[in-house]
C-alpha positions in Angstrom: -13.8 1.4 -19.0 -11.3 3.5 -16.9 -7.8 2.7 -16.0 -7.0 2.4 -12.3 -4.2 4.7 -11.1 -1.0 3.1 -9.9 0.7 4.7 -7.0 4.5 4.7 -6.8 6.3 4.6 -3.4 6.3 8.3 -2.6 2.5 8.5 -2.9 2.0 5.3 -0.9 4.2 6.8 1.9 2.1 9.9 1.8 -1.2 8.0 1.8 -0.3 5.5 4.5 2.0 7.6 6.8 4.4 4.8 6.8 8.2 5.0 6.1 9.9 3.2 3.2 11.5 0.8 5.7 8.1 0.0 7.4 6.6 -0.7 4.0 9.4 -3.0 3.0 9.2 -4.9 6.4 5.4 -5.1 6.0 5.8 -6.6 2.5 8.3 -9.2 3.8 6.2 -10.3 6.7 2.8 -10.2 4.8 1.4 -7.2 6.6 1.5 -4.9 3.6 0.5 -5.7 0.0 3.2 -6.5 -2.5 3.6 -4.0 -5.4 3.1 -5.0 -9.0 5.7 -4.8 -11.7 5.2 -2.0 -14.2 6.5 -3.3 -17.6 9.9 -4.7 -18.2 11.6 -2.1 -15.9 12.6 -2.1 -12.3 9.6 0.1 -11.6 6.7 -1.1 -9.5 3.6 0.4 -7.8 0.4 -0.4 -6.1 -3.1 -0.1 -7.6 -5.2 2.6 -6.0 -7.8 0.1 -4.8 -5.2 -2.0 -3.0 -3.9 0.9 -1.0 -7.5 2.1 -0.3 -8.5 -1.3 0.9 -5.4 -1.6 3.1 -6.0 1.8 4.6 -9.6 0.9 5.3 -8.6 -2.4 7.0 -6.1 -0.5 9.2 -8.8 2.1 10.2 -11.2 -0.8 11.1 -8.5 -2.5 13.2 -7.9 0.8 15.1 -11.6 1.3 15.7 -11.9 -2.2 17.0 -9.1 -1.7 19.5 -10.3 -1.5 23.1 -8.5 1.3 24.9 
């Protein structure tokens, strides 16, 4: 059994191309997945699979867009 990597905000920004502000707005309005808490600290992050799924969904939406 392997442990899934958890991405912190700088990596999520890199992978999605979004800004910190855009991610926070997306979390608030339900357009971006909420992070998970990491232990008893103020740290949080996103599982690799959650970001991969979100990126795939965004690519599919773009491909479905009629220009």
